[in-house]
N, C-alpha and C positions, 0 to 999 in steps of 0.2 A: 392433595389426594382426595379430600372430602368432596371436592367439586366433581371428580370423576364418578364417584359412587352416586352422588345426587343426580347427575345427568343420566346415569344408567337407570336409576329408579324412575325418573320422569319418562324416559323412553319406554320402559316396560309398561308403565301405566298407560301411555298412549297406545302401545301395541294391544294391550288388553281391551281398551276402549274400542279400537278398530275391529277387533275380533268379535266383540259383543254387539256390534252394530247389525242392523237387519240385513245388510248386504252380505254378511258372512253367516248365512243360515246353515249351510251344510257343515257337517262335522269333518274335521281334518283327520287324516290318518296319522298314526304315530310317526310314520316316516316323514310325512309332510311337516309336522310340527318340529321334528328333529332338524330337518333341512332348513327350515325358516330360522330356527334359533342358531344353528351353525352359521348361517349366512349373516345374521345380525351380529354375532360374536366376531366374525371375521371383519365385518365392516367397522365395528368399533375399534378393533385392534389396528386396522388400517389407518383410521383417523388418528389414533394415538401415535403411530409410527410417523405419519406425516407431520404432526405437530412437533415431535422430537427432531425430525429431520430439518425443519425450518429453523430450529434453535441450535442445531449442531454446529460447532466450530472446528471440531477435530475431523480431518479428512477421513481417517480410518473409521471413525464412528459413523460418519455420513455414509461411507461405503457399506458398512454393515446394515445401516438402516435402509439403504436403497435395496439391498439384497432381501431384507425382510419384507419390504414393500412389494417387491417382485414376487416373492413366494406367496404372499397374501393375495395378490392379484390372480395368480395361477389357481389358488384354491377357490377363490370366488368364481372364477370362470368355470371351474369344474362343477360347481354346484348349480350353475344356470343351465 
């Protein structure tokens, strides 16, 4: 579990560094910031579900994870 939090912290630091770079001079609206964070959250959730799916041995659990993956993909598509 600690690995997940550590990865999340590193990713947030990288995101902040990208936003602070000169190529990101304009201010983002609160809606843009919310959309970006929502997308990142969904992408992290999707990666977690994929990892769990790879290790799943129970067919019903795999089915549930596939459904979750499909739902996350739909939500990500709606944000783009």
